[in-house]
N, C-alpha and C positions, 0 to 999 in steps of 0.2 A: 180699549180694544173694541166697541162699538161705539158711532157716532149717531147723535142728534140730528133727523133730514127733515126738513122745510116740509115735509108731507106727513101728516099724523099720519096714517096706515101705516108707515113703512117703520115705523121707531113703535107701534103696538105689537107688528109682527119682530121686530129686535126681539121686543118682551119675551115673545112668547116662543122664539128657539131658545135664547137665554134661560128658559126652566126647561128646554124639552134636554138640555145640554146638562144641566145642574143634576137635571132623572139621570145620566148618563154618564157616567166619567169615562169611561171607556172613551170616551169622542175627545180627541183633543182637535183645539179651534184652530183653522191655519187662516183664514179667512173672513171676512166678512164681506158679501158684496152686492152693493145698492146702484143700480143702474138707478138713482133719481132724473125722473120727469121721462122717462125714453117709451115707448109704451111694450105693450108684453106682448104682440103682436110679433114687434121687432128679434128677430135672437140672433141682432147684430148688433147689441149694447154693450161699448165698448168694455165693461167689469163681466158682463156675459163671456165674451169671449175670454180673457184675462181669468177665470176663471176654468172656465175647459179646458185653457190653455196648463193648468197647476196640473189639473186631471190628466190631460196628455200624456204629460213629465211624470207620472206617477206620485205627485209632493201630492195630492187629493186625496180620499178613495171614497168619503160620502158628502152628497148634499142635503143636506137640514132647511128647508121652507118652510115657511106659517099657513099655503095651504095650493093647491094645481094653480089658479091662479099669481099665484104671487111668479112661478118658473115661468109661466108662457101663459101667450091667449090666443097661441095659435095649435088646428088638432090638429093637424096635418107635425109639425116638425113640435111636439110638443111629446109626439106620440113618438115620433122616429126616434129623438134618447130616452124618453123610458124605458121603451122596450127592446131598441136593438144596441144605440150609445152607449148606454151605462151597463147593460151587463155583457157587452162586449169587453167595456175597460175594467169591469169587476169594479163596479162604483157605487158602494151606497146611496139610496136613493129616499128621503123621508119629507114625507108628509103633513107634517105634525095634528090636523084640524080634520086632512082627509086618513085617519088612520092609518097610515101607508108609508109599508117599511119591507123596503126588498130585504131585509135581512133577518130581523127578526120577525118578520114573518112571509116567506117571499110568497105568500098564496094571495095577501092586497092586490104585490101588483097585476092581479091574473082578476080582478072584478070588475064587473061591468058598470061600473056608477066613474067609474077611472073616464072609460072614454067619451061617455055620459059628460063626464062634469067639463073636460076640454070640451065638446062641441059645444056646452051652454057658454063657457066661458070667452070662445070664437066667438061666438053670433053677439054674446053680448057686445062684444065690440064694433063687433057689427053696427048692431044695430045705433049704438053712442057716436058712428063713424056718422052714418045717416045722417040723428041729430041736428049733431055739429053745422052738415054742411050744408043741412040744411035750414039752421039759422043764419048763419055768415050767410046764407045767398039771398034772405029778406032784409039781412044789414043793409049790405049792398044798394040794394035795388033802395032805400033804405036813405040812400045819399052819407052810411055811417064807412070812414077809415076804419080796417079793424086788421091790419098792418104792423108786424112786430115796430119795426119803426119809420119814423117819416119820415116821406123824400127826404134827397135835399134842396133845402128851401123854405121847407117848413118844419115845425113842429105841432107834436097833439096841443091839444085846447086843455092846459093844466084844470080847465073847470067839466074838459069832456073830452075823453079819451079817444072816441069816436070822429071826436072833430079835428080838422086841421090849421093853425093859420100860419101865417109867413111869418121866417127867421129873418128879420133883417140883414143881422148880419152874415147869413149865408147867399140872403138871395141879391145882397150887395157881389158879390163869387157868378153866382148867377145871370144876375145883366148883365155882367162883362163879357162873361164867354159869351153871351149872346149877341152882344152890340157884336166884339168882335170876327167871328164866325157869318152874323149877315156882313159883314164888310171884308169876306173875299178870306179869313183868316187859316188856311188849311187848322186839323186835329194836331198836328204836330208840335206844331210853331206856338198852337194855343196851351200846349202843354207846359212849352219852356216856358216861356211867359209866367203861368202862372206858378211854376216853380222861380223861375231869378226872381218876382213874386215873394217868396217867402210867404203865398199861402197852403198854409194846409187841404192837402186833398181831402173829399168823405170821410173817407174811416184813422184822417186825426185829425177831424174837427171833432164827428160825433166825438171819438174817445174823451177829448178835450174838455167837451158837455158832457164829459160822468157816461154816457153811454155804454153800453155794455156791448157796445159792434163788434160782432168777425168779420176784417173781413174780408172778399173774396178777391184773388188773384194777384199776380208778381206785384206791379204797381200800388196796390194799393197795404201791400204788406212794407215796402221798403220807403210808405212817405210821400211820391211825391208824384206828380202829373203825371198819364203821357196817353199814349191813342187806343189801350188794350185794356 
């Protein structure tokens, strides 16, 4: 029913929710929704949306979270769900650590602490965001690489992930493309030549090296080189 997450805080939250459901036998667990790696400021999280689809379809009538920050960290959006959406859909909302339960203690939903905590959660994310951007700016000025994936033709230095070194295998293809282009070959002709030579395109090459690379664009998903 539950699963282990790579984020320790998520596992802690699951234990808290499990303890709550043990004490409330009237609650039957329909599903556990965990959006690993997604920011709480974003309510377009895939499993959050899946949960809301279940709520809208009346398959779920109770949502339990460890605390308000686990539900969302956008003051306006969080307030909209708590004050409008859930009451409209007759959905019970429980925040275990905040002692909020719209069914057993309806007055808890009107506590001044709820909007206050939502504002604090929102501001916490803003503060973290500013600090992260500032840190990345400093690294850029120092010449450090901060991307998730090295550009095609380079790899991250195994001894320093913020430093790029030449990937000789891919670099041969880069040099070939540059040479043919400077000789006047069109992009379309370049693509056909690389495909005829069975040279892996960028997405296929990265995947062949074990990178969890998400391709973008139709050409990338087909495995062929193209001019778009």
